[in-house]
N, C-alpha and C positions, 0 to 999 in steps of 0.2 A: 460630511457624515454626521448625522444627529443621533445621539444616544439618549434615549429616554430612561427614566428610573426603572430598574428591574427589567430591562430589555435582555433577551438572550443574545449574547454576542460571540460565544465560542462553544466548542464542544471539547470536553475533557478527553484527551487521547487515551488515557489509562482506563477510565470507567465508561466512556461513551455517553456520559450524562451531559446535559446542557448546563453551561456556566452562566449564572446571573450575577452581574456586577453593578455597582451603584455609584453614580457620580452626582451627588446632590448639588442643587443650586444654592449658593451661599449668599448671593446678592441678586436682586431683581429690580429693574427700573421699568415699570409699566410692562408693556409687551415688546419693548424695543431692545432691551439689553438684559441678558442673563449671564451671570458669572458663575461658572461651575467650579467645584473644588479643585479639579485637576488643573484648570487654567490658573486659579489662584496660587496653587503650588508652584507652577512654572514662574509666575511673577515673583513669588517669594524667593525662590532660589536665584532668580536674576538679580534681585535687589541684594541678596546676600553676596553674590559674585562681585557686585559693585563695591560693597562694604569691605570685602577682602583685599581689594587692590587699592582702594582710596588712600589708606594711611601711607603706603609706599610712595604714591604720587604726591602726597602732601609734603613729605620730607624732601623729595626731589625738587618740587616746585619752590620750596622755601629757600633754596640755595642762594638766590639773588638777595633775599631779605637779610640772610645771615652774613653775607659778604659786606653789608652795610652795618649790621649789628656789631660785628667784630672788626670795625674799621681801624681800631687802635691796636689790634692784635693780628697782624698780617699772617702769622704762622697758623693761626686757627682758621683763617679763611682758606688757606691752601689745603688744609687737611680735612675740612668739613665733609666734602663729598666722599672722599676715599674712606674716611673713618666711619661715616654713616653707613656706607654700603658694606664695609667689612664687618661691622658689628651686626648689621641686619642679616647678612647672608650666613655668617658663622653661627649666630643665635638660632636662626631658622633651621640650619642643618642639624645642629646638636639637639634642639628641642623637638624637632619633628621625629628624629630617631628615637628619642625617649618616649614620645607619645605613641609611636608605632609599636613599641615593645610593651607598653602599658595598655593591654587590651581587655583582659577578663573583667566582666561585670562593669564595664565602662558605660556611662550614660552619655551618648554622643549628642543628644539634645542639650544636655547641660554644658558640654564643652563649647558648643556654639554660643550659647547665651553668656557664659562666663567670659569667653573671649571678647564678645562685643561689649559687655559691661566694662571690661578693662579698657577697651578702645575708647569708649565714651569718656571715661575718667581721664585718660591720658590726653586726648585731643581737646577736651574742655580746658585743661590746664595750659596746653600749648597755644590755644586760641587767645587766652587772656595774657599770655606772655608776650604777645605781639603789640598789645595796646596799653598795658599797665606799667606805670613808671617804675614800680618796684622791680619788675623783671628787666625792664629796659636799662636801668642803671645798675643792675647787679654786676659784680665783678665778672669780667669776661671768662676767665678760666673756670670759675664756679658755675657760671651759666652754661658753658660748653659741656661740663661734666653732667649737669642736670639734663641737658638736651640729649646727650648720648645715652643716659640712663632711660630717658623716655623712648628713645629708638629701640633699646633692648627690650623694654617691657612691651612696647607696641608689637615688636616682632613675635614675642611669645604669645601675645593675645591673638595675632593673626594665625599663628600655627594652631592654636586651640580651635579657633573657629573653622579653619580650613580642614583640619583633621576630622572634626565632627561632620562637617558638610559633605565631604567626599565619601565618608562612610555611609551616610544616610542616602545620598543620591545613588550610590552603587546598588542599594537594596531597592529603592523606589523605581528605578528604571533609567535607561540611558538618556532619555529626553531631558531629565532633570539635571544630569551632568552637563548637557548642552546649555541649559539655562544658566548654570554657574559660569561656564566659559563665556557666554554672551555677556553676562553682567560684568565680568572682568574686562572684556574688550570695551564696553561702554565707559567704564572707569578710565580707560586709556584715552578715549576720544574726547571726553569732556574737558580735561585740563588744557590740552593743546588748543582746542577751539575757543575756550574761555580766554586764554592768553592772547590769541590773535584779536579777538573782539575787544579786549581790554586795551591793547596797544592802539588799535585803529580808532577807538571811540574816546576813551578817557585818558590814555597815556599814563602819566604818573600822578594824576589828580587824587588817586586813592590814598596817598601818603600825606601825613601831617607831621610837622616838625615838633619835637618835644625836647628842647634843650640840646639841639644839634644831633638828636637821634630820631630816626623815623619810627612813627607808629604806622603799622601796615594793616589797615582795616580790610584790605582785600584778602590777605592771608588769614586774618581773623575769621572771615566768613568761610574760607576754604577749610580751615581746621574745624570750625563749628559744624560744617556740613558733614564731615567725617563722623562726628559724634551723633548727629541726627540720623544719618543713614544706619548707624549701628543700632539705634533705638527702634527705628522702623523695621529693621530686619528681625529683631527680637519680637516685636509686636506681631508681625506677619507670621513668624514661625509659631507663636502661641496660638494665633487665630486658626491656622491650617491644622494644627494638632488637635484643637478642642472643638472645632465646629462640625466635624464630620460625624455622621450617625454610626450606629453599630454595624450596619451592613458594609460589605466590602465595596469600595468605590473603584470606578474604572480609571486606571492610571493613564496619564496623557500619552505615554509612548505606545500604549495599546490602541489608542484612538487613532494616532497618526501613522502607526505601522501595522503590519500584520500581527495578529495575536501570537504571542510566544507561549511556549509550554511552561506552565508554572512549576516551580520547584515543589516537590512533595512536602507537605507540612508547612509551606511558607505562609506567613500571616501578613498580608499587605496592609492590614488595618491596624497594625501595631502602633500605638501612640508614642511609646518611648523606645527608642532604638538603643538596645543594650546588648553588647556582645557577651555571649555565654562561655565560649571556649577560646583559649589562646591558639593563635595560628602562627607557626614559626615562619621566619623569612624564607627558609629553604623551601618550604611548601609553596609559598607565593611565587618565589623565583622560578620554580619549575614550570609554573603555568603562565607567568606574566613577564618573563625576562625580556622578550622582544618589545613588549609594550612599554615597560619602564625604561629600557634603553632608548626607545624612541623619544620618550619624554626628556631624558637626560640630554641626548644629542640636539633635540629641537631647541631647548632653552639655552644650551651652551652656544650654539651657532647664532641664535637670535640676538644675543648680547653684542654682536658686532654692529648691530643696527645703530645704537646711540653714537658709536665712534664716527661713522660716516655721516650721520644726521647732523652732528654738531660741527663737523669739519668741512664738508662740501658746501659750497655757496653757489649762488646763481652765476651763470655766465654773462648775465646782462646787468652787471653792477653799475654801468654808466647810464642805465635807464632812469628816467625821472619817476617811474612808477614805484609806489611804496612796496608793492608785492616783491620786488627783486632786492629790497634792502634786507640785510642780514637778520634784523630783529623781527622781520615778518616771514622771510623765506624759511628759516630754520624751524620755527613753530609749525609752519605749514607742512613741512616734510614730516614732522612728528604726527600731524593730523592725517596726512595721506597714509602713512604706515598703519596707524591705528584704525583708519577706516577700512583698509584692506584686511587687517586682522579681524575686525568685527564682521565683515562680509564672509570671511572664511569660516568663522564660527557659526554664523547664522545659517549659511547654506548647508552645513552638516546636519541641521535639524529637519531637513526636508528629504525624506527617503527617495522620492521620485527623481530627484536631481542626481542621485548616485555620487554625491560629493563626499560622502562619508567613506573613509578608507577602513574597511573591516578586517583586512588581512594584515596581521602584525608584521609579516615579512616585507610586505609592500611599504608599511609605515616606516620601518627602520631604513630601508633603501632610500626612500624619499627624504627622510631626515638628513642622511649623510650627503645626498645629492645637492642639498641647499648650500654646500660649500662653494658651489659654482658662482654664487652671488659675490664672493669676495673679489675675484678677478674682474667681474663685471662692474662692481663699484669703483674699482681702480681706474676704469676708463673715464670716470667723471672728473669734475673739477676739485680734486682732493688737496691741491696746493694753491689755493686762491691768492695767497700773499707772495708767492714766488713766481715771477714772470718767466723763469727758466723752464718751469713745468707747465706745459699746455695740456689740457684735457684731450684724451684720445678721441672722445666723442663730444663735441662741443654743442650739447643740447640739454637744456633743462628738462624738456619733455622726456627724454631718455632716462634721466636720473629719477624723475618723479614716477615713471612707469616701473623702474626697478624696485623702488621702495614700496610701491603699491603691491607688486607681485610678491615681494619678500614678506609683506604683512599678511597677504592672503595665505601663503604657504605656512606661516606660523599658526594662524588661526585654524586652518584645515587640519594640520598635523596634531596640535595639542588637543583639539576637540575630538578628533578621531580616536586618539589614544585613550583619553579619559572616558569616552562614551562606550568603548569596547571592553573595558576592564571587567565589568560584571559578567559578560558572556563567557569568560574563561574561568570563572569561579563557580564552584559547585554548591556551596552553602551560603546562607546569610552571614555566618561568622567570617567566612573567607572574604565576602564582599565588603564587610565592614572593616576588616583588618587591611584590606587592599587600599582603603582610603589613606591610612597612614603610610603604607608601603610606597604608594605613588608619590606622596608628598615628600618623602625622603629623597627620592630620585629627582624630583623637581628642584629641591634645595641644592642637591649636589650639582645639578645642571647649571643653576644660577651661579654657584660658587666657581665652578669650572669656567663658565662663560666670562665671569669677572676677570679671572686670571688670563684667559685667552685674549680678552679685550686689551689688557695692559700690554701683552706681547705684540698685538697688532698695532697699537699706537707707536711703539718703537720701530716696528717694521716699515711703516709707511712714512 
């Protein structure tokens, strides 16, 4: 469907008048390529989605480096991952709640930009901490405390950016919420694929000895990438905010979907997204309780995925193929799950496929039904080191299929929930406040999932 400038695209059901909307071309390459503002906005929020999840992936991926960095402090090695996740989830929960209550006259564009400026600052420092002798030879306890402080500030920065992002996309349209979800899935796919390629091609050549301590240039690049993505996100947000003309532009979800009735008095051409009135949690809960509970249960149950992904190994360990080795098979499983997650999120953006779950009751039933994956995973090779325990289903293909379906279900559910939030809000103030409201339940879900994962570890 091609929309030309000032085409009549819908009829106002209240007045019967024809609605003219404008989607200007912001970039043109001869007659072969036209980039419209609506498409640029989708790209912008996809990049923002990547930037929101990249810092978390950085700290997770860095666990291998820090196990060598703290080689003289075994206790610090043991507590790195648990301390990092505890600080991150606790900070996110508390700060997201604070941001959700601080609504009136808030500039959500500023929250995004300030959050990404903080991310740029933190990860630039973290990048150089991997290669500069000053940081490498710093006292272990002091460096560990600095590292955890960086985790705390990074979590707050992500909360700021996420809160602002979800508030804005709730107003702009559901397809932009889809863009954020897709971006986060891409941020999940890239680390696992990069790790596999690194192991297959360069192995450990990326590391250089510096007086018995490794300089990790691979991690340096990974951290720097987080900084660069943050700056790109800010640049694209600035571009999409200031390049549009005074006329109203056609929102991408209205191009892809059937035209929806506009809220009376809504101004879709608003440059600065600023909430005018405070919306209490009770008001949002009355309208969104099933959706936010879906978000809570989805992320709580999803966190069982790393437990099985890091425990289950191939049934073909005697094979000479590199693929079945633990250092390749486990990253490959992470890759499979993330590909499934990405597919689930992408498919929700195509209305004709009917993949988007619009009914909140169906969403929450589906989210709880995912508990069935736990006994299914238990049929796989969960005790590879113990010959007494044989897998019930001795098949790598079965395990790979389970992880792929578990990933798809996560992508479909979380995207469906976030894309339907705005449809159950009546005003722009409610839509913007819902951004913080949903983020709180996301944080609660991750925190509960972390606790649940510990219990599951002991159970199996």
